[in-house]
C-alpha positions as CSV (number, residue, x, y, z in Angstrom):
1,M,76.8,18.4,-55.5
2,P,74.7,16.2,-57.7
3,L,74.0,12.5,-57.3
4,H,75.1,10.1,-60.1
5,L,72.4,7.5,-60.9
6,T,73.2,4.4,-62.9
7,M,70.1,2.2,-63.5
8,L,70.5,-1.2,-65.2
9,T,68.2,-4.0,-66.4
10,P,69.5,-7.3,-67.7
11,E,69.0,-5.9,-71.2
12,R,70.2,-2.4,-71.1
13,V,71.4,0.7,-69.3
14,V,68.2,2.6,-68.6
15,Y,69.7,5.7,-67.1
16,D,73.2,7.0,-66.5
17,A,73.4,10.6,-65.5
18,D,73.7,13.2,-62.7
19,I,70.4,14.0,-60.9
20,L,69.3,16.3,-58.1
21,E,67.2,13.8,-56.2
22,M,65.1,10.6,-56.5
23,T,62.2,8.8,-54.9
24,V,62.2,5.0,-55.0
25,P,59.8,2.3,-53.8
26,T,61.6,0.0,-51.4
27,A,60.4,-3.1,-49.5
28,M,60.2,-0.9,-46.4
29,G,58.3,2.0,-48.1
30,E,59.0,4.9,-50.4
31,I,62.3,6.7,-49.7
32,G,63.8,9.9,-51.0
33,I,67.4,10.2,-51.8
34,L,69.3,13.6,-51.8
35,P,73.0,14.4,-52.1
36,N,75.1,13.1,-49.2
37,H,72.7,10.3,-48.4
38,L,74.0,7.7,-46.0
39,P,75.2,4.4,-47.7
40,L,72.2,2.1,-48.2
41,V,71.4,-1.3,-49.8
42,S,67.7,-2.2,-50.1
43,L,65.3,-4.4,-52.0
44,L,63.0,-2.5,-54.4
45,K,59.4,-3.4,-55.0
46,P,57.3,-2.8,-58.1
47,G,56.2,0.8,-58.3
48,E,57.0,4.4,-59.3
49,L,60.5,5.8,-59.4
50,R,60.8,9.5,-59.7
51,V,64.0,11.3,-60.7
52,K,64.5,15.1,-60.6
53,K,67.0,16.6,-62.9
54,D,67.4,20.2,-64.2
55,G,64.0,21.3,-63.0
56,T,62.2,18.4,-64.6
57,E,60.9,15.2,-63.2
58,I,61.1,11.8,-64.9
59,Q,58.7,9.1,-63.8
60,L,59.4,5.4,-64.4
61,A,57.6,2.2,-63.6
62,I,60.0,-0.4,-62.1
63,T,59.3,-4.1,-61.4
64,G,61.6,-4.6,-58.5
65,G,65.3,-5.2,-57.9
66,F,68.0,-3.6,-55.7
67,I,69.3,-0.2,-54.9
68,E,72.8,0.7,-53.5
69,V,73.6,4.2,-52.4
70,K,77.4,4.5,-52.2
71,P,79.6,7.2,-50.7
72,G,80.4,10.0,-53.1
73,N,76.8,10.4,-54.2
74,Q,76.7,7.3,-56.3
75,I,73.5,5.4,-56.8
76,Q,73.2,2.1,-58.5
77,L,69.9,0.5,-59.3
78,L,69.6,-3.1,-60.6
79,V,66.0,-3.6,-61.7
80,D,64.2,-6.4,-63.5
81,A,62.6,-3.9,-65.8
82,A,62.0,-0.2,-66.0
83,E,59.8,1.9,-68.4
84,R,59.3,5.6,-68.7
85,V,55.6,6.5,-68.3
86,E,55.3,7.2,-72.1
87,E,56.7,3.7,-72.9
88,I,54.1,1.8,-70.8
89,D,51.7,-0.2,-73.0
90,V,48.6,0.0,-70.8
91,E,46.7,-2.5,-72.9
92,R,49.4,-5.1,-72.5
93,A,49.6,-4.4,-68.7
94,E,45.8,-4.8,-68.5
95,Q,46.1,-8.2,-70.3
96,A,48.8,-9.3,-67.9
97,R,46.7,-8.2,-64.9
98,A,43.6,-10.1,-66.2
99,R,45.6,-13.2,-66.9
100,A,47.2,-13.3,-63.5
101,E,43.9,-12.6,-61.7
102,E,42.3,-15.4,-63.7
103,Y,45.0,-17.9,-62.9
104,L,44.8,-17.0,-59.2
105,R,41.0,-17.1,-59.1
106,E,41.0,-20.5,-60.9
107,K,43.9,-21.8,-58.8
108,K,46.0,-22.5,-61.9
109,F,49.2,-23.0,-60.0
110,Q,50.8,-26.1,-58.7
111,N,52.8,-24.9,-55.6
112,D,53.8,-21.9,-53.6
113,V,56.5,-20.9,-56.1
114,E,54.0,-20.6,-58.9
115,Y,51.6,-18.8,-56.6
116,T,54.3,-16.3,-55.6
117,A,55.2,-15.8,-59.3
118,L,51.6,-15.0,-60.2
119,Q,51.3,-12.6,-57.2
120,A,54.4,-10.8,-58.4
121,Q,53.1,-10.7,-62.0
122,L,49.9,-9.1,-60.8
123,E,51.7,-6.6,-58.6
124,R,53.9,-5.5,-61.6
125,A,51.0,-5.2,-63.9
126,L,49.0,-3.1,-61.4
127,A,52.0,-0.8,-60.7
128,R,52.4,-0.2,-64.5
129,I,48.7,0.5,-64.9
130,R,48.5,2.8,-61.9
131,I,51.6,4.9,-62.9
132,A,50.5,5.2,-66.6
133,K,47.0,6.4,-65.6
134,K,48.4,8.8,-63.0
135,Y,50.5,10.7,-65.5
136,R,48.6,10.3,-68.7
137,R,45.4,12.0,-67.3
138,S,46.9,15.4,-67.6
């Protein structure tokens, strides 16, 4: 019995199809989801999401959000952003990384909220770069 995955960003439906399994980065670590998984709600962190379907694996970079695994093999992901590996603009991600590192190094933030936002921006950029380089080597 397959899982049904619906992945949404504020701009679009990224994925809406049956899958065999998936691996997702949560706040508590990476978890795998197979058919008949127990119900679950968790915070997602920036990182690599892998979906297996019909003997192929799709890799995506996500920037965080939430996952809900519902009874009946339904999975809903609400993510800030998601990109397939081939969509990642490594140059733009490198620029975002450099900019965030510079602002942090030069303390170009006024308060804890701005500091946290810069840390999140840096984490997202590093995840995108790491995932793109991992799969584009081969």
